[in-house]
N, C-alpha and C positions, 0 to 999 in steps of 0.2 A: 503493500500499499504506500503511495507517494506520502511523503512528511512533508506538512504543508509548514509554512513560515508564520503564516494569520488564520485566524478565523474570519468569517465573515464580516462578524461584527466587530474585530478588530480593524479589518478593511475598513468599513463606514465609517470608523471613528478617527481614523488618519487625515478623514478629510473634514468630517464635522466633527472638529475636536474642540468645539465650546459648547458647552452644556447649557450655560447660565449668563446670560449679558450682564445679568444685574450684579452678579458677583463681581466683575470686572469692573464696573462703576466704583462698588464700595472699597475697592481697594485701594484704590487713589492712583493707579497706575494708568489710567484711560480719563480721557475726556469727553463728552458727549459733543458732538456737532449737530445743530440747528440750524434746520432751511430758513429761509426768509419768512415764513408764514408759524415758524415756531413747532414744525414737525422734527422731532428726530431724525437725523439723517445720516449720521457714521458714529464712529467710534476712532479716536485718534490715539496713540501711544503717549504715554508722558514724555518719552525723550524726543519724539517728534515735536512736540508742540511748542518748546524753545525755538528750533530754528524757523518754525512758522511764523512763528509771532515777530520774532527778529526784520525777517523779509517782508511780513506785511509794513510794518514800521518805514521801513528801509524804502519800500517802495513809494509809501503815502505817508509821512509823519503827521499829518492834520487829519487824515481819515483815512486808517488804513482799513483795509475791506473786511479784515474780520477784528472783533472783538472779544476779548479772553477774560475770564472770570476764574483767577487761579483759586478762589476760597470755593463756589461752585464746580469750580473745573467743566467749564463748558467754554464752548467756542461758537459766537454767533455771527450773522451777517452784520454788518456797519448800515443802520437804516440809511445811509445817506447815498447809498447804491440802489436804486430803485428799480430797475430793471434786470433781465437776467443777460442781456448783453454787457451792463455795465459790471456787474458783479463776474462775469466770465472773462473779459477783458483784464481786468485786475487780479484774478486768478490766474490769468495766463502768465503773465509778468512776474508773479510770484513763485509759481512752480518754476518756470524756466530759470528763475535765478538760482533757484534749490536746488536744481538739477546741475547749472554751470559751478557751482559752488561745492559740489556733491553733498549737500547737508542731510538729503534724502536716499537713501541707496536704491531705494525701489524706481526712483526716476533713471537711473542708470538704463534701463528698460524701456526707453522712452520709444513710443509706438506711432506718433501723430495721428492719433485717434481721439476723438472726443466721445467721454463717458458722462450722463448726465447727475449732477446731485439730487434726486428724486424728494418730493417734497408731499405726493398723494393727491395732485392736482393735475389730469392728463394732460400731456403735451405742455406741459407748465413747470420747467425743473427751474430750481433757484438759481444755477449756472451750470455750464458744461466744462468739464473740464479733461485735461489730458490722462487718457487710459492709465498709464504707469503711475498716475497717482491715486486710483483707487484704493489701494492697497493701505497707504501712509493716511489716507483721509476715513477710510473704512467706510466707504460707500456703499449700499449694495448695487450689484452690478448682474448683468443679463447675459445669457449667453445661447447657443444653440447646441446640441450631441447628436447626431444621426446614427443610429445603429443599421447597419446592412448585415442582412441574413440571407441565407440559402436554407430553403426547406429541405428535408429528407429524400433523397430519389431511391427510387429500387435499388434494394441491395445493400444501401447505407442509410442507417436507421436514426444517423444522428444531423440535429440542427447544426448548421455550422454558421460562423461569424466573422465577417470582413474585417480586420484587424490592422490599425494602420503603425508605422514605427514612427516616431517622432523624428527629425533629422538632428544629427549630430552640434549642428549651429543653430537649433533653436534657443532664443532668449530664455525660456523657460522649461526646466524638464527635459531636455536634449537626451534622446536615446530611448527612453520612454515611450510604453505602448500606449495607444489611444483607440478611442471608438474608429468606425470609419471616418468618419467627419466630425468635427467640433470648431468651435468658433466664438468671440464674442460679438453681442449685437452692438454695431456702433449708432452712432447719433443717426436719428430719422431712418432707421430701419427696424421693420418687424421682425417678428419671430420667423415666419415661413419665408419673407424675401431673404434674410440671411442664410436660412437654410438652402435655398437654391444657389445662392452667391458662393458658400462655403462650399459645397457640393464640387460646383464646377471648378473653383480655384484648387481646391485640394484633392479633388480626386478625379477631375476631367469628365465629370457626369452633366449630360447637357441639360438646361433648364426643362426642357418638354419632359425629358425622363425622371427627373425630379419632381417636377409639379404633378405628375400625372400618379407617382407610386409612392412620395412621402406622407405617411400617416401620423397624425399627432398622437403624441403617446402620453401627455401630462406633464410634469414637472421634477425636478427633483431641487431641493433645498438643502444648503449647509451654511455655516458660519466656521472658515477657515481661519487659523491663526497661524503665523508665520513669523521670522525676525523682520520681516518686511513691513508686517502692520497686519489687519486684519481685514479678512475678505467675505462677507455677506453674498451670498450669489444664488442666483434661482439661474438654472439652465433649463431652457424647454426642449424637451425631449421627442424625437421622431424616429419611426423605422420606418425602413423599407427593403420591400421583399425584394431580393436582387435574382434575375433571370441566371441562370448555369452560364449563358454566355456572355454576361457582362462581367467586366472586369475593371474596378477603379485604379487609375494609373496616376503616379505621382505628378503634380502639375506646376505646382510653385515654390517647390523648394523646402516645405516645409515636412513634408511626410518623405522618409528615405526609401518605405518599401510599404507593400499591402500584404497581408497572409490571409488568406481564407482556412480559419481553424476550426475543427470540431467543438462543440460547445463543451465538452467536458477538458479539453486543452486550454481553451479561453479561461474556464473556472479555475484550473489550476495557475496560470501565470497572474489570475487576478490574486489569489491566496496567497502567491509567491511575491508580491508586490511588485511587479513589473511594470504596473499601470501607472498613469499619472492620477494622484488622488481623486480627483471628480470624475475623470473616466471610469475607474473602477467602481465607482456610484452608480455611475449610468448603466456598468454591465450588469451590476448586484439589481438593479430596477427591473432591467430587461429579463433576467431570470427569473425574478420572483413573478412579472408579467405574464411568463410564458410557460408557468408552471414547472420550471426545471428546478428553482429553490421554494420549499413550501412549509407550511409549519410543520409537517409530519417528518420531514427531513432536516430540518433546520433548527435546533433547540433555541435558539437566540431570535426568532424570527418576528415577533412584534418590536423588542427593541433595534433590529435592524431597520426596518421599516420605519421608525421614528426618527432616525438617523439619516435615512435619506428623503426624508420631508422634514425637516426641520423648520419651525416657526421662526421668521425673521422680524425683527421689530422695528423695520426701518418701511417705507412708503416702495409700493412697486410701481409707483409712478411717479 
């Protein structure tokens, strides 16, 4: 019998590794970031607060974009910045200087993509910020994960999944395994539009093929803490049943190679820790939805489900 490194619950908790946000606030090690309408929007590590405050003041001594309350440990938008474009422009300057001065390590992974600071009002974020700052600001981020699978054929009783190996030059998790396709949702893109874009860019699958076959399969949610900061994230999950004669091909340099693996091999690699953490979470969700992991064969079934559908205390729009 294979000697697995992790249980499925341990794999799930490697991604959803913060169980109680309230305890983080009470520890004094984090500041709460509020949107311009007063909604809780993010969580910032104490060690990241001082350089953020210094740069805000450096950029505008009279009216820094953020107001800091060190007693209450809160960060709020300065009311002098009345519109989203004003707040976004001010933050762009602050974040760029933090990157140039290398005061926030997460900004070394600069993407030139914009993510919203959500406040619970559709199509009305507090500000748009560089994607690489989302860890340090602890704001809720959104992405898509697409499972490509092949049904069992005659004489072959196993479901198979297409698995991507991340390029060795990726900024994050180089060389780890992925779902067939995954990517963040940038400003202005919806979930399904992102699915079509990412499938074409990463796997060479046409928009017509994807739009006719991709099926929404819900979401996974988790709160992931790392040395870069906090990442509350929602991933929209889609399944694509792949015909036997359709093969995904690396197209944009982000994926080194694709493998078509029997489901037992996929499970083995999940439990060996070979997947990027959120991709492993998405695979576990797929295994549950397809009846491969069940309450009868998995003793931690309900706790696993709790950890792949974590409640996030931040706005979704």
